C-alpha positions as CSV (number, residue, x, y, z in Angstrom):
1,M,0.0,0.0,0.0
2,K,2.9,2.4,0.7
3,F,3.9,2.2,-3.0
4,W,0.5,3.7,-4.0
5,Y,0.9,6.6,-1.6
6,F,4.4,7.6,-2.7
7,A,3.7,7.4,-6.5
8,P,1.6,10.6,-6.6
9,L,4.2,12.5,-4.7
10,A,6.8,11.5,-7.1
11,G,4.6,12.7,-10.0
12,L,4.2,16.1,-8.3
13,A,7.9,16.5,-7.8
14,L,8.5,15.8,-11.5
15,S,5.8,18.3,-12.6
16,G,7.4,20.9,-10.4
17,C,10.7,20.6,-12.1
18,G,9.1,21.3,-15.5
19,G,7.6,24.6,-14.7
20,S,6.6,27.0,-17.5
21,T,9.0,29.6,-18.8
22,P,8.4,33.1,-17.3
23,P,6.7,35.4,-19.8
24,Q,9.0,37.6,-21.8
25,T,9.0,41.3,-21.0
26,F,9.4,44.2,-23.4
27,P,10.8,47.6,-22.2
28,Q,8.7,50.6,-23.2
29,L,10.2,52.5,-26.2
30,D,11.4,55.8,-24.9
31,Y,13.1,58.5,-27.0
32,S,12.9,61.3,-24.5
33,Y,16.7,61.4,-24.4
34,L,16.7,63.0,-27.9
35,P,16.6,66.8,-28.1
36,P,13.1,68.3,-28.5
37,I,12.3,70.1,-31.7
38,V,11.0,73.6,-30.9
39,L,8.7,75.2,-33.4
40,K,7.7,78.9,-33.7
41,V,4.1,78.5,-32.6
42,S,2.2,78.9,-29.4
43,T,-0.3,76.1,-29.8
44,L,0.4,72.6,-31.0
45,N,-2.1,69.8,-31.2
46,V,-1.2,66.1,-31.8
47,V,-3.9,64.0,-33.5
48,N,-4.0,60.3,-34.2
49,S,-6.2,59.9,-37.3
50,Y,-5.1,56.3,-38.1
51,V,-7.8,53.6,-38.0
52,P,-6.5,50.1,-38.5
53,T,-8.3,47.5,-40.7
54,P,-9.6,44.4,-38.8
55,G,-6.5,42.4,-39.8
56,Q,-4.1,45.1,-38.7
57,A,-6.0,45.6,-35.5
58,T,-5.5,41.9,-34.7
59,L,-1.7,42.1,-35.1
60,I,-1.5,45.4,-33.3
61,G,-3.4,43.9,-30.4
62,Q,-0.6,41.3,-30.0
63,D,2.1,44.0,-30.1
64,P,3.6,44.8,-26.7
65,E,4.2,48.3,-28.0
66,P,1.4,49.3,-30.4
67,P,2.9,51.6,-33.1
68,A,0.4,54.4,-32.7
69,N,1.0,54.6,-28.9
70,A,4.8,54.6,-29.3
71,L,4.6,57.3,-32.0
72,L,2.1,59.4,-30.0
73,A,4.4,59.4,-27.0
74,M,7.4,60.3,-29.0
75,L,5.6,63.3,-30.7
76,N,4.4,64.5,-27.4
77,H,7.9,64.7,-26.1
78,R,9.9,65.8,-29.1
79,I,7.8,68.5,-30.7
80,V,7.2,71.5,-28.5
81,P,6.0,75.1,-29.1
82,S,8.3,78.1,-28.6
83,G,5.5,80.5,-27.6
84,T,5.6,82.6,-30.8
85,P,2.0,83.4,-32.0
86,G,0.8,80.7,-34.4
87,T,-0.7,77.3,-34.4
88,G,0.3,73.8,-35.5
89,T,-1.2,70.4,-35.9
90,V,0.8,67.1,-35.9
91,T,-1.2,64.3,-37.4
92,I,-0.5,60.6,-37.3
93,E,-1.8,59.4,-40.6
94,T,-0.6,55.8,-40.5
95,A,0.9,53.6,-37.8
96,S,0.2,50.2,-39.3
97,I,1.5,46.6,-39.1
98,D,0.2,44.0,-41.5
99,Q,1.2,40.6,-42.7
100,V,1.7,40.3,-46.5
101,G,2.5,36.8,-47.5
102,S,5.3,35.5,-45.2
103,N,6.4,39.0,-44.2
104,L,5.4,41.5,-41.5
105,T,5.3,45.0,-42.9
106,G,4.9,48.3,-41.1
107,T,4.3,51.9,-42.1
108,M,4.3,55.2,-40.3
109,T,3.3,58.6,-41.7
110,V,3.2,61.9,-39.8
111,D,2.1,65.3,-41.2
112,I,2.9,68.7,-39.7
113,N,0.8,71.8,-40.6
114,L,1.8,75.2,-39.2
115,T,0.1,78.6,-39.6
116,S,1.2,82.0,-38.4
117,A,-1.1,84.1,-36.2
118,D,-2.1,86.4,-39.1
119,G,-2.6,83.4,-41.4
120,H,-0.3,84.8,-44.0
121,S,2.5,82.2,-43.5
122,T,2.1,78.4,-43.5
123,G,4.4,75.5,-43.3
124,Y,3.9,71.8,-44.1
125,T,6.0,68.7,-44.1
126,E,5.5,64.9,-44.0
127,A,7.6,62.1,-42.7
128,S,7.0,58.5,-43.8
129,V,8.9,55.3,-43.1
130,S,8.4,51.6,-43.7
131,A,10.0,48.4,-42.6
132,S,9.5,44.7,-43.0
133,Q,10.7,41.4,-41.6
134,T,10.0,37.7,-41.9
135,A,6.8,36.7,-40.1
136,P,6.9,34.0,-37.5
137,D,5.8,30.5,-38.6
138,P,2.1,29.7,-38.4
139,G,1.4,28.4,-34.9
140,A,4.4,30.0,-33.4
141,D,4.5,30.6,-29.7
142,E,2.8,33.8,-28.5
143,S,6.1,35.1,-27.2
144,V,7.7,34.7,-30.6
145,V,4.9,36.6,-32.3
146,Q,5.2,39.4,-29.7
147,A,8.9,39.6,-30.1
148,A,8.6,40.0,-33.9
149,L,5.9,42.7,-33.6
150,Y,7.9,44.6,-31.0
151,G,11.0,44.4,-33.1
152,L,9.2,45.8,-36.1
153,T,7.7,48.6,-34.1
154,K,11.1,49.5,-32.7
155,Q,12.6,49.6,-36.2
156,L,9.8,51.8,-37.4
157,M,10.3,54.2,-34.5
158,D,14.0,54.4,-34.9
159,N,13.5,55.2,-38.6
160,M,10.8,57.8,-37.9
161,N,12.9,59.7,-35.4
162,V,15.6,60.2,-38.0
163,Q,13.2,60.9,-40.9
164,L,10.9,63.3,-38.9
165,Q,13.8,65.5,-37.8
166,Y,15.3,65.4,-41.3
167,Q,12.0,66.6,-42.9
168,I,11.4,69.3,-40.3
169,Q,14.9,70.8,-40.7
170,H,14.7,70.7,-44.5
171,N,11.1,71.8,-45.1
172,L,10.3,73.9,-42.0
173,G,13.6,75.6,-41.4
174,P,12.1,79.1,-40.9
175,W,9.7,77.7,-38.3
176,L,12.5,76.2,-36.1
177,S,13.5,78.0,-32.9
178,W,17.2,77.6,-32.2
179,T,17.0,79.1,-28.7
180,T,15.6,77.8,-25.5
181,A,11.9,78.6,-25.0
182,P,11.4,79.1,-21.2
183,G,7.7,78.8,-21.4
184,A,7.5,75.7,-23.7
185,S,6.1,72.5,-22.4
186,P,5.5,69.0,-23.8
187,L,2.3,68.3,-25.7
188,A,-0.4,66.8,-23.6
189,P,-1.4,63.2,-24.3
190,G,-4.8,64.3,-25.6
191,G,-3.4,67.0,-27.8
192,G,-2.5,70.7,-27.0
193,I,0.0,72.1,-24.7
194,G,0.4,70.2,-21.4
195,G,-0.9,72.0,-18.3
196,G,-3.0,74.5,-20.2
197,G,-1.3,77.4,-18.4
198,G,1.5,78.1,-20.8
199,G,4.3,77.2,-18.3
200,A,6.5,74.1,-18.3
201,L,5.1,71.2,-16.5
202,G,6.8,70.0,-13.3
203,G,9.0,67.1,-14.3
204,G,8.4,67.6,-18.0
205,I,11.1,67.6,-20.6
206,Q,12.7,71.0,-20.9
207,A,12.4,72.5,-24.4
208,T,16.1,72.3,-25.2
209,P,16.4,73.2,-28.9
210,L,18.3,71.4,-31.6
211,A,21.9,72.7,-31.7
212,A,22.1,75.7,-34.1
213,P,24.5,75.1,-37.0
214,P,27.5,77.3,-37.5
215,G,26.4,80.7,-38.8
216,A,22.9,80.5,-37.6
217,S,21.4,83.9,-37.0
218,T,20.4,83.2,-33.4
219,P,23.2,81.6,-31.3
220,I,22.3,79.3,-28.3
221,P,22.7,81.4,-25.1
222,T,25.3,80.3,-22.6
223,G,22.7,79.4,-20.0
224,A,20.7,77.2,-22.3
225,S,19.9,73.7,-21.1
226,P,22.4,71.2,-22.5
227,T,21.5,68.4,-24.9
228,P,20.0,65.5,-22.9
229,A,22.4,62.8,-21.9
230,G,22.8,59.7,-24.1
231,N,20.4,56.9,-24.3
232,T,20.1,54.8,-21.1
233,N,17.1,52.7,-22.3
234,P,18.1,49.2,-23.3
235,A,15.1,49.1,-25.6
236,V,16.4,51.8,-27.8
237,P,19.7,51.7,-29.8
238,N,22.2,54.5,-29.2
239,Y,21.3,57.3,-31.4
240,L,24.0,59.6,-32.8
241,P,22.1,62.9,-33.2
242,G,25.3,64.6,-34.2
243,A,25.9,62.2,-37.1
244,G,22.3,62.2,-38.3
245,P,19.7,64.9,-39.0
246,A,20.8,67.0,-36.0
247,A,24.0,67.7,-37.9
248,L,22.2,69.0,-40.9
249,A,22.0,72.7,-41.4
250,P,18.4,74.1,-41.8
251,A,17.1,74.9,-45.2
252,A,17.5,78.4,-46.6
253,P,14.8,80.6,-45.2
254,A,11.8,81.1,-47.5
255,N,8.9,83.0,-46.0
256,T,9.8,83.5,-42.3
257,P,6.6,83.6,-40.3
């Protein structure tokens, strides 16, 4: 009889040794270490107009970092108003992930529209990026699918940070503020300037401008906030702003607002 009592205990011991693998975790994508882009307007609104198809929604629902969420957070931190009279709208047109054949494909498109206070001057630019990678095999483990979607979103975001700054510096040069804007604050999550009072939010990202290129008409004052420290987030590769768009000189002024 003792044999029958000890057999279940042995089975429990064996099952305990074969415990399930802990779920994989994915760090939130964070690009706040990059310098904010200060535009010569007093009001900025960020809008997400992207509506995914049912198939896209299914994939996005499995993504640990949905593309539109990551893009919205980045825009809220990176694009800030200087306080100069004028309005601007930053629109997420596309932040999609889809499966085409055996590949996962992603696309992001952002539009920026600016208008001076008198309505006489306007500015517009668009940044669009895409990326693709091999899709996981049918029936792949959920963690494998999540890792693939997360990796694609991360690649799209890395590309968008470069492309967005490039397009702004080349197409909206006259609208860029090269000096610190004391009253600037990050865009609020729902659009508009955070806080509603015009001042910087406590704990918010200081509106440190892009470094003015040699010969820029307005030098950066000695007391201006320095460029944020390098990337400390393991989820984001080390950017080299000085080797990318940040090193590009702004386009020749056209119609300064």
